[in-house]
C-alpha positions as a printed Julia matrix, in Angstrom:
348×3 Matrix{Float64}:
  10.23    8.32    2.89
   6.73    9.23    3.64
   3.63    7.35    3.35
   0.04    7.52    3.46
  -0.7    11.06    4.15
   2.58   12.54    5.2
   3.27   16.17    4.98
   6.41   17.89    5.73
   6.12   20.68    8.17
   8.46   23.41    8.56
  12.11   23.3     7.82
  13.98   23.03    4.55
  14.91   19.47    5.52
  11.3    18.46    5.93
   9.39   16.15    3.69
   5.78   15.47    3.06
   4.06   12.14    2.91
   0.75   11.29    1.42
  -1.64    8.47    1.93
  -1.62    5.4    -0.22
  -2.82    1.88    0.22
  -1.85   -1.15    2.21
  -3.99   -2.71    4.86
  -1.89   -3.1     7.93
  -2.63   -3.3    11.59
   0.36   -4.73   13.38
   2.76   -2.24   14.88
   6.2    -3.43   15.87
   5.12   -7.04   15.74
   6.58  -10.02   13.87
   5.31  -10.19   10.32
   2.01  -12.04   10.14
   0.46  -12.02    6.7
  -2.56  -14.21    7.27
  -4.93  -11.28    7.66
  -3.75   -9.76    4.39
  -5.63  -12.4     2.43
  -2.5   -14.27    1.43
  -3.03  -17.99    1.15
  -0.28  -20.44    2.02
   0.54  -20.74   -1.68
   2.1   -17.27   -1.44
   4.89  -18.76    0.61
   5.66  -21.58   -1.78
   3.28  -24.21   -0.4
   0.45  -25.76   -2.34
  -2.04  -28.22   -0.98
  -4.1   -28.23   -4.17
  -4.13  -30.91   -6.82
  -4.04  -30.12  -10.53
  -7.64  -30.56  -11.59
  -7.8   -28.67  -14.84
  -5.59  -26.54  -16.97
  -6.49  -24.49  -18.6
  -5.85   -3.85  -15.53
  -8.36   -2.23  -14.17
  -7.5    -0.27  -11.07
  -9.89    0.19   -8.22
  -8.78    2.01   -5.23
  -9.59    1.01   -1.72
  -9.42    2.69    1.64
  -9.21    6.29    0.75
  -7.71    5.69   -2.66
  -9.0     7.01   -5.9
 -10.91    4.52   -7.95
  -9.73    4.07  -11.49
 -11.42    1.49  -13.61
  -9.86    0.89  -17.0
 -12.02   -2.13  -17.59
 -15.0    -0.41  -19.03
 -17.6    -1.92  -21.29
 -16.68   -0.31  -24.59
 -19.19   -2.01  -26.81
 -22.24   -4.11  -26.22
 -22.29   -6.66  -29.0
 -23.57  -10.18  -28.56
 -21.94  -12.77  -26.3
 -19.79  -15.43  -27.99
 -21.13  -18.96  -28.44
 -17.9   -20.67  -27.4
 -15.32  -19.46  -24.91
 -11.57  -19.44  -24.47
 -11.95  -19.79  -20.7
 -14.51  -20.62  -18.08
 -13.23  -17.7   -16.02
 -11.12  -14.61  -16.65
  -9.89  -12.62  -13.65
  -8.75   -9.03  -14.18
  -6.12   -8.25  -11.57
  -3.49  -10.58  -10.1
  -3.32   -9.27   -6.57
  -4.05  -11.48   -3.59
  -7.78  -11.3    -4.36
  -7.34  -12.39   -7.97
  -4.77  -15.0    -6.97
  -7.1   -16.55   -4.41
  -9.98  -16.54   -6.89
  -7.81  -18.23   -9.54
  -6.73  -21.04   -7.21
 -10.3   -21.62   -6.07
 -11.54  -21.69   -9.68
  -8.92  -24.28  -10.68
  -9.83  -26.29   -7.59
 -13.39  -26.39   -8.95
 -12.26  -27.54  -12.38
 -12.58  -24.25  -14.3
 -10.24  -23.31  -17.11
  -8.89  -20.0   -15.79
  -6.84  -17.03  -16.97
  -5.71  -14.02  -14.97
  -4.85  -10.66  -16.55
  -2.37   -8.29  -14.87
  -1.24   -4.92  -16.18
   1.58   -4.41  -13.69
   3.11   -7.13  -11.49
   1.61  -10.17   -9.8
   0.77   -9.55   -6.16
  -0.87   -6.18   -6.68
  -1.09   -3.55   -3.99
  -0.82   -5.84   -0.97
   2.35   -7.64   -1.94
   4.19   -4.87   -3.77
   3.04   -1.56   -2.28
   1.05   -2.39    0.84
   0.81   -5.06    3.51
   3.98   -6.99    2.79
   6.58   -4.19    2.56
   4.9    -2.19    5.33
   4.99   -5.18    7.69
   8.65   -5.71    6.84
   9.39   -2.1     7.79
   7.31   -2.41   10.96
   9.31   -5.47   11.97
  12.48   -3.38   11.62
  11.02   -0.52   13.66
  10.04   -2.94   16.41
  13.57   -4.33   16.61
  15.01   -0.81   16.65
  12.79    0.2    19.58
  13.75   -2.94   21.46
  17.46   -2.25   20.99
  17.0     1.41   21.97
  15.31    0.51   25.27
  18.06    0.44   27.89
  15.6    -0.67   30.57
  14.47   -3.63   28.48
  17.99   -4.64   27.58
  19.19   -4.41   31.21
  16.24   -6.55   32.32
  17.55   -9.24   29.98
  21.1    -8.8    31.22
  22.23   -7.41   27.86
  24.48   -4.47   27.06
  24.03   -2.92   23.63
  25.92    0.0    22.18
  24.02    2.7    20.31
  21.66    1.03   17.85
  22.1     2.0    14.21
  20.72    0.96   10.85
  21.56    0.84    7.15
  18.77    2.62    5.3
  19.35    0.8     2.02
  19.6    -2.51    3.84
  16.23   -1.9     5.49
  14.69   -0.94    2.12
  16.18   -4.04    0.5
  14.74   -6.23    3.25
  11.21   -5.01    2.46
  11.73   -5.29   -1.29
  13.23   -8.78   -1.1
  10.31  -10.06    0.95
   7.85   -8.67   -1.6
   9.85  -10.2    -4.47
   9.88  -13.63   -2.86
   6.13  -13.66   -2.23
   5.44  -12.28   -5.72
   7.47  -15.12   -7.23
   5.66  -17.71   -5.13
   2.26  -16.35   -6.15
   3.25  -16.56   -9.81
   4.67  -20.07   -9.52
   1.63  -21.4    -7.63
  -0.7   -20.25  -10.44
   1.53  -21.58  -13.2
   1.84  -24.94  -11.46
  -1.94  -25.32  -11.41
  -2.44  -24.36  -15.05
  -3.69  -20.78  -14.67
  -2.8   -18.76  -17.77
  -1.17  -15.44  -16.77
  -1.89  -12.82  -19.45
   0.14   -9.61  -19.3
  -1.46   -6.25  -20.04
  -4.2    -3.92  -18.86
  -7.55   -5.66  -19.12
 -10.56   -3.91  -20.62
 -14.05   -5.37  -20.87
 -15.14   -4.67  -24.45
 -18.44   -6.5   -24.56
 -20.43   -9.33  -23.01
 -17.91  -11.96  -21.89
 -15.1   -10.35  -23.92
 -11.89   -8.87  -22.55
  -9.01   -7.27  -24.4
  -5.51   -6.93  -22.99
  -2.1    -5.93  -24.24
   1.02   -3.88  -23.72
   1.59   -0.36  -24.98
   3.03   -0.48  -28.49
   1.8    -4.01  -29.19
  -1.47   -5.23  -30.76
  -4.27   -5.98  -28.32
  -5.51   -9.51  -27.77
  -9.15  -10.43  -27.18
 -10.18  -13.41  -25.06
 -13.6   -14.65  -24.06
 -14.94  -16.27  -20.91
 -18.2   -17.51  -19.46
 -17.53  -15.39  -16.39
 -15.33  -12.41  -15.53
 -14.1   -11.31  -12.1
 -12.85   -7.76  -11.6
 -10.2    -7.93   -8.87
  -8.32   -4.7    -9.36
  -6.01   -2.93   -6.95
  -5.61    0.54   -5.55
  -3.62    3.69   -6.12
  -2.84    6.48   -3.66
  -5.5     9.18   -3.46
  -4.03   12.66   -3.8
  -6.51   15.49   -3.14
  -6.76   18.51   -5.38
  -4.2    21.21   -4.64
  -1.43   18.85   -3.57
   1.62   18.51   -5.79
   3.53   15.24   -5.47
   7.15   15.37   -6.61
   8.16   11.93   -5.36
  10.96   13.4    -3.25
   9.72   15.92   -0.71
   6.0    15.34   -1.17
   5.3    11.66   -1.57
   2.67    8.96   -1.41
   2.96    5.75    0.57
   4.13    4.03   -2.63
   7.25    6.2    -2.44
   7.48    5.9     1.33
   7.72    2.11    1.25
  10.87    2.37   -0.88
  12.54    4.24    2.01
  14.74    6.27   -0.3
  15.5     8.67    2.55
  14.73    9.17    6.23
  14.05   12.89    6.76
  14.64   14.63   10.08
  11.03   15.77   10.02
   7.98   14.56    8.18
   4.31   15.54    8.06
   1.62   12.92    7.54
  -1.77   13.97    6.2
  -4.32   11.64    7.73
  -4.12    9.7    11.0
  -5.67    6.38   10.02
  -3.9     3.1    10.54
  -1.66    3.59    7.51
  -0.53    6.96    8.77
   0.12    5.38   12.17
   2.19    2.63   10.58
   4.44    5.11    8.86
   4.76    7.24   11.97
   5.89    4.08   13.78
   8.53    3.33   11.16
   9.88    6.86   10.76
  10.02    7.76   14.45
  11.86    4.47   15.14
  14.43    5.5    12.51
  14.86    8.99   14.02
  12.33   11.26   12.28
   9.97   13.69   14.0
   6.37   13.45   12.8
   3.49   15.92   12.5
  -0.01   14.6    11.8
  -2.57   16.71    9.93
  -6.11   15.45   10.49
  -9.33   16.91    9.06
 -11.56   15.6    11.84
 -11.55   16.76   15.45
  -9.42   13.94   16.82
  -6.66   11.63   15.75
  -7.61    8.16   14.52
 -11.27    9.14   14.02
 -12.24    5.82   12.43
 -10.94    3.72   15.32
 -13.02    2.08   17.99
 -12.77    4.56   20.93
 -11.01    2.11   23.25
  -8.5     1.13   20.56
  -7.96    4.81   19.76
  -7.16    5.56   23.42
  -4.69    2.7    23.54
  -3.04    3.73   20.27
  -2.74    7.32   21.51
  -1.1     6.16   24.73
   1.27    3.63   23.13
   1.96    4.91   19.61
   1.74    8.69   19.86
   2.25   10.18   23.34
   5.7     8.64   24.06
   7.1     9.57   20.66
   8.28   12.67   18.84
   4.86   13.31   17.32
   2.71   16.43   17.31
  -0.51   17.04   15.43
  -3.09   19.48   14.06
  -6.74   18.38   14.08
  -9.83   19.91   12.49
  -7.85   21.24    9.52
  -7.56   20.48    5.81
  -4.29   20.68    3.9
  -5.65   22.55    0.89
  -2.35   23.22   -0.86
   1.03   21.56   -0.55
   4.02   22.77   -2.54
   7.17   20.61   -2.76
  10.52   21.93   -1.58
  12.51   23.69   -4.29
  15.02   26.48   -4.81
  16.18   26.21   -1.21
  12.66   26.61    0.19
  10.96   23.98    2.36
   7.71   22.2     1.66
   4.8    24.65    2.2
   1.53   23.34    3.63
  -1.5    25.64    3.7
  -4.14   24.7     6.25
  -7.77   25.8     6.5
 -10.35   25.18    9.2
 -12.27   22.04    8.28
 -15.62   23.57    9.31
 -15.42   27.26    8.42
 -12.99   26.82    5.49
 -11.15   29.9     6.71
  -7.32   29.99    6.47
  -5.87   28.55    9.68
  -2.12   28.18    9.42
   0.84   27.68    7.11
   3.44   25.06    7.91
   6.93   24.81    6.43
């Protein structure tokens, strides 16, 4: 529904979206995953030879940083090791590190507390690019001028919301499976559970309700993922106030949606939701939209991605309190001036 920083503005039907993770830059372009850090092994290809056999959560880009791999006890390092290398986190960073380590002859294990592929594959780049591909096709079909130029006649374009959501999920599932298989084929041990560094060269991992296991390694890489950052005062209900994790599931397409934050993730979701028929309102704390962009890119994005679409915006304001819709009332968003901190407006 919503994504990285979405808020719902004023009508009972509105929804709110909050920022999450997912590096993505392409808008309405064919899916190109090379810049996401995915190696070719993610797509089922492996050019490596078998040379040796053998969750902490960090947030990135505006996400809260949660590290569950803390050093709990000092102790002395072990004299012999289970592995040459243990990697905590099986996202695309951990996956790439594991393949490189095996390539260099290291006995390697990777620990994952959730699912292989991490943020990028499951809640970020991959599903967002799948949705962007759909939005690009929708815009193409909706452009009568473009269709006429090709000599084509198309009736009113429509879409199946669940079908679109399944498309994004199926792509993530396929790449997740390929990542897993590529590591198994090369002899990387995949250990399931949240990893915690408990001492020099010692890591424990395990599932809730089961005994923990402790493994040792000469070296440890922390390659943890990200979680959506939700500021204080904002209540996420997963339905009318959501993070980008929820938004990527596309459980609904509201008539109107507010997005808190106008970075590239917010722009991606505005692209998807406006293509599917939603109106969008951006809420940005700084004085202009896309404040982190190169000025020339920002001008181009404004001209191409914002001005022609059903998008309005408030700049120079903080959303200090957001209350989900309930009891027949819409989402309520309280705004204050970013500089003076004085109340500025209330959106429904």
